[in-house]
C-alpha positions as CSV (number, residue, x, y, z in Angstrom):
1,M,-12.5,-50.6,-18.3
2,D,-10.7,-47.6,-16.7
3,R,-7.0,-46.9,-16.5
4,R,-6.6,-48.2,-13.0
5,E,-8.2,-51.5,-13.9
6,V,-5.9,-51.8,-16.9
7,E,-2.9,-51.0,-14.8
8,E,-3.9,-53.7,-12.2
9,K,-4.4,-56.3,-15.0
10,V,-1.0,-55.4,-16.5
11,A,0.6,-55.8,-13.1
12,L,-0.9,-59.3,-12.8
13,L,0.2,-60.1,-16.3
14,C,3.8,-59.1,-15.3
15,Q,3.6,-61.5,-12.4
16,R,2.3,-64.4,-14.6
17,F,4.6,-63.6,-17.5
18,P,7.7,-62.0,-16.0
19,R,9.5,-62.0,-19.3
20,F,7.9,-58.8,-20.5
21,D,8.0,-55.5,-18.6
22,A,4.8,-53.6,-18.0
23,Q,6.0,-50.8,-20.3
24,A,5.8,-53.2,-23.2
25,Y,2.1,-53.7,-22.6
26,F,1.4,-50.0,-22.3
27,F,3.5,-49.2,-25.4
28,L,1.4,-51.8,-27.3
29,F,-1.7,-49.9,-26.4
30,E,-0.1,-46.7,-27.6
31,A,0.9,-48.3,-30.9
32,L,-2.6,-49.7,-31.3
33,D,-4.1,-46.2,-30.8
34,H,-1.7,-44.9,-33.4
35,S,-2.9,-47.6,-35.8
36,I,-6.6,-46.8,-35.2
37,V,-6.1,-43.0,-35.7
38,T,-3.8,-43.4,-38.7
39,L,-6.0,-46.0,-40.5
40,G,-9.2,-44.1,-39.7
41,K,-10.6,-47.0,-37.8
42,A,-12.2,-45.0,-35.0
43,Q,-15.1,-46.9,-33.5
44,Q,-18.4,-46.2,-35.1
45,E,-21.7,-47.0,-33.6
46,G,-22.1,-50.8,-33.5
47,I,-19.0,-51.4,-35.6
48,E,-15.9,-52.9,-33.9
49,R,-12.6,-51.6,-35.1
50,H,-9.9,-54.1,-36.0
51,V,-6.2,-53.7,-36.6
52,T,-4.3,-56.5,-38.3
53,G,-0.9,-57.8,-37.0
54,G,0.9,-56.2,-39.9
55,E,-0.8,-52.8,-39.3
56,L,0.1,-53.0,-35.6
57,L,3.7,-53.8,-36.4
58,R,4.0,-50.8,-38.7
59,S,2.6,-48.5,-35.9
60,I,5.0,-50.1,-33.4
61,R,7.9,-49.1,-35.7
62,V,6.6,-45.6,-36.3
63,V,5.8,-44.8,-32.6
64,A,9.1,-46.4,-31.4
65,Q,11.1,-44.3,-33.9
66,K,9.4,-41.1,-32.8
67,Q,9.7,-41.8,-29.1
68,F,13.0,-43.6,-28.8
69,G,14.9,-42.9,-32.0
70,W,17.9,-45.1,-32.6
71,L,17.6,-46.4,-29.0
72,A,14.3,-48.2,-29.7
73,K,15.9,-51.6,-30.0
74,T,17.7,-51.1,-26.7
75,V,14.5,-49.9,-25.0
76,F,12.5,-52.9,-26.3
77,N,15.3,-55.3,-25.2
78,T,15.1,-53.9,-21.7
79,W,11.4,-54.7,-21.7
80,G,12.1,-58.3,-22.8
81,V,11.1,-57.7,-26.4
82,E,13.7,-58.8,-29.0
83,K,11.7,-59.4,-32.1
84,T,8.3,-58.8,-33.7
85,E,7.1,-62.2,-32.6
86,D,7.4,-61.0,-29.0
87,F,4.9,-58.3,-29.6
88,G,2.6,-61.0,-31.0
89,Q,3.0,-62.9,-27.8
90,I,2.1,-59.8,-25.8
91,V,-1.0,-59.3,-28.0
92,F,-2.2,-62.8,-27.5
93,I,-1.6,-62.7,-23.8
94,M,-3.7,-59.5,-23.7
95,V,-6.4,-61.2,-25.8
96,E,-6.4,-64.1,-23.3
97,E,-6.8,-61.7,-20.4
98,K,-9.6,-59.8,-22.2
99,L,-7.6,-56.6,-22.6
100,L,-7.8,-56.9,-26.4
101,H,-10.1,-58.8,-28.8
102,K,-9.1,-60.8,-31.8
103,Q,-10.9,-62.1,-34.9
104,D,-10.9,-65.7,-36.0
105,N,-8.3,-65.2,-38.7
106,D,-5.8,-63.4,-36.3
107,S,-2.7,-65.5,-35.7
108,M,0.7,-65.4,-34.2
109,D,1.9,-65.8,-37.8
110,D,0.8,-62.2,-38.4
111,F,3.8,-61.2,-36.3
112,T,6.4,-63.6,-37.6
113,G,9.3,-62.0,-39.4
114,G,7.8,-58.6,-39.4
115,Y,11.2,-56.8,-39.4
116,D,14.6,-57.0,-37.8
117,F,14.9,-54.6,-34.9
118,S,18.6,-53.8,-35.7
119,E,17.7,-52.8,-39.3
120,A,14.5,-51.0,-38.4
121,F,15.7,-49.0,-35.4
122,E,19.5,-48.7,-35.9
123,D,20.7,-49.3,-39.4
124,E,17.8,-47.3,-41.1
125,Y,17.7,-44.5,-38.5
126,D,18.3,-41.1,-40.1
127,F,19.8,-38.6,-37.8
128,D,18.3,-35.2,-38.5
129,I,21.0,-32.9,-37.4
130,P,20.9,-29.3,-38.8
131,W,24.0,-28.5,-40.9
132,D,24.6,-25.3,-38.9
133,T,25.3,-27.4,-35.8
134,F,28.5,-28.5,-37.5
135,T,29.5,-25.1,-38.9
136,K,28.9,-22.9,-35.9
137,G,32.2,-21.4,-34.7
138,L,34.1,-22.5,-37.9
139,G,33.7,-19.2,-39.6
140,A,31.4,-20.7,-42.2
């Protein structure tokens, strides 16, 4: 399936399930790609790659922190995503629409209680501001 076909399917999904913004679906693809690369699950001949719900949630967190920093929770909320279970719903919507595949043991439970967005994206965010930013012009 090419990019245009995926975009058309996502547009239809947004009409059927208006709760989630199209960006949430595209972000999920990005996090899935991150999981595949990070875990070394690149597709080999005849072997289908599989990422668990927990692995995907970890990648969602990493990619969101890199892209959005401490604004990740706000970005997700504007997309209609307020908790990890919402990403699970998106995954299973995409499975139903044949954009993703699942294994028999995959479940919505894999996404339940993954992490709290406030803790993961705001409370635990570490600002990396160089010290000289504060000392410039102070004669230090």
